[in-house]
Each structure stands twice: as C-alpha cells, then as structure tokens.
N, C-alpha and C positions, 0 to 999 in steps of 0.2 A: 572448491571455492564459491561461496551463494554472490550472484549478481542480481543487483537490483534494478529492472528496466521501466520506464515509464512508457506506454506508447498511447499515441491521439490515434485513432481509427476513424474511418465511417462507419455510421451505424446502419452496417447491412450484412444480410445473409452471408453466411461461409468465412468474415474473419476469421473468429478465431478455430475454425479448420484451420485455414492457410496457416497463422503464426503455430498451431501445434503440430503441422506436419513440417514446419522449417525447421523448429526444434529435433524433430526426426531425423530427418535429414543429415543435422548437425549432429546428432549421435551426445544431443543434450539433455539433461533431464528436468524437466519442468518441476519446481518443489510445489509454486503454489503461481494460481492466477486468478486476480480480480480482477472484474469487468462492471462499469457501472456508466450512469449518465454523465457527462459533465454539466459548465455550464455556455456551452458552446451549443446549438439544439443540430442534430443530427450527426453528432460527433461522442463519441465513448473514450473513456480511460479505462486502460489497460496495464493491470501493473503486475510485472512478469518476474519471480524468485527463478533461476536457473541456476541448476550446480554446473560449475566450467571449470578447467582452468584460470587461473591468474590472467592469464594474457588473452580469453577469448573476447572479450567484452568490445572490442573493435570488431571483431567478424560478426559477433552476434547483431552488432548496431546496424554493420552495412548491411547485412539479409535483411532486417526488417525494414529498411527504408526501400529495399527493392519490392517488397509485397505490395500488391493492389491494395487501397483503401486504406493504408498507413501515410500516417501525414506528417505525424511528429515522432521520434523518440530519443529519450532522454535515459541515458545512464548515472541516477541518481545515487547509487549505493557509494560513490568516492564523493558526495555534498555532505554537508548538516544537512540532516532530516527529519522530521517527525515520523515516527512509523508505529502504526497500531495496528490490533490483530481484534476481532469480536470471538470470542468463544461462547456456545451455549454448551452445559454440562451438564447430565440428568444423573445423579447419584440416587441410590436405592437409600432409604431411610426408613428409620422405626422411633417409636416414640422417643426411644431410649438415645438414638442417635442424633435427632434432631439438632438439640442444641450444640452439641460439637461440631456439628457442621455450619450450622451458623454464625459459631465465632470463627472457622476460619475464612468465612463468606466475609463477617467484617474486619477481620484481619489482610485480606488479599485486596479490600475495596470493592469486591464484587455484590451482588445483589440476587436473593431467589425472587424469579419471576414466575416461577410456578409449585405450588404445594398441593401432593396429592396424598391419598392415605401411607402408598407403600415407596412414593422417592418426591424427589425435589428437583426441581431446575435452576441452573446458576446460571447467569448472564455475567461474562466477565470481560472488560476491553483492556486493554494493553500492548506491551512489547509481548514478543513471542516466549521470553524465558520469566515473564511472571505467570501468564498462562502454565507454562508448562511446571514452573514451581509449583501452583495450585495443582494441578493433576498429579502431580509427585506428592505432594502431602497428605492430599485424600486417599491414594494408593495406599500410601505408606502407614495409613492410620488405620487400615482395614476396612476405609469404605468402599463397596462396587460401585464402579462406574457402569451405568448401562449404556451410555451414548454419550458422544461428543460430536458435534459439532463446528467449525472453524472457517474461519471466511478466509485465511490467507493474508498474507502483508499487504497492508494497503500506507502508502508511503506518498509523502509532499515536502518538496523543500523549506526548508526552514529560511524566510524574508526574501527571497529569491528576485530580485527587478528584472522580469524579463520584459522583452519589449510589449507584451498586449499588458502587463501590469502599467507600465509607463504610461501607455496611451489612454489606457482607463484613467488614471491621475491627471491626466493633460497637464503635462510636463511641458512647459513653453520651450519652443522649439522642436519638440519632437516631432511633430507631423511634417515639418519641412526638410529637416536634416536627415530624419532618418531614427533606426534605433542607437540609442546609446551606448548598447554594449549588444554581445553576443549569450548564446545562453553559459557560456563554459568563463566569462570574463567577466568580475563581478562589477557591481554600478559602483563608481567612486563617489564619496557622500557629498564633492561640493557642483557634482552634476545635477543634482535636484534645485540647485539656485541659480542654475545656467540660464543666459538670457537669449531669447532669439536674435538670429544673426541680422544685421542691418543689410 
C-alpha cells in the first residue's frame, strides 16, 4: 500500500540523508521523494511516497518526528488532496511520425517543449495514472521512448484551514484563544464568523 507524507524540515545539510536512512532502518521502500522550498524562510517541504503495510503510517510518522530538523509531519494520504506530477518524455520522431505524436500530445493535454530533427520532448503535468497512460500509448503505438524524467508526487490538502491559514486570514479571536482546530479536525463553518471573547 502506498502512503504519502508531507514533512516540513529545516533547510540544512544532511536532512534528506537522515530521512532516507530512517526508511532503510524500517525496511520500507521509498517510491518517490520531492523536496523544495516553502513559503517560510529556512524551511523545505518534503513529499514522501512509501510502499508499506496499511497500518504502518503511525509508526512512520512517529519515527519521522524523532528525527533532528523535522518540524512537522502530515499523513496526507487519508485526506482529500490535489496531487500532481511533472514528467519530461523524450521520444524518437521522424517526419512521418511527428504528426501522430502531436495528436497524442493534444489528447493528453501535454505540450511539446523541444523539437529536434530526430526527437521531440513532451512536458506533461497531471496525476500519475495520466502520465502512465501517455507512456503506455506511446509504447503501444511503436514510438521509441528515449528518456523519461519524473518529479515524483507533489501533494497539497484541499481547502484545509490549518492554524497557519487562520492566522494569515486574521480570524477574530484566533490570536488570543489559540487555534480553532488541530491538523486532524476540520474547521466548522460557523467558526469563521466567531467574535472575540469579552
């Protein structure tokens, strides 16, 4: 079973090595890791997709929290999320096959980002199954795939009002009373209309 975790970590040397070593010790395979900057200075966002048993998520989260430089961990796989992956696919192409490949690119809503005499490069953003579908169709059509580069899964929760969002929205009463929710408890609709306590 695939589990998806988002870890906010300090942007310091050695953090990725510690995370990879942790999964090695747990004997859990990492399917993909995507790391990049966040809206906070000095903090990176790490999206980890791991292949583990259905009940392993709590053990993985607890182990991640114990690591140095790990600030927050979220098991986003159990929530409604927006998931995307970027792929660059280089395909062998001739004057006879280019039009066919262009038609496939249009059907899958991808785009051509490089065109050479003997090849072309396709850029595609979408869910994993969509990218796999394009690769499968290209292969079944007899088009030779020369090279594939993929970012791995990137995930963000849909409309989740975390404490940082509430603070940014300057909800009345939030600063004095603290967070209206925890990461695992959805915000009630009437909370947004709440007034500060007297």
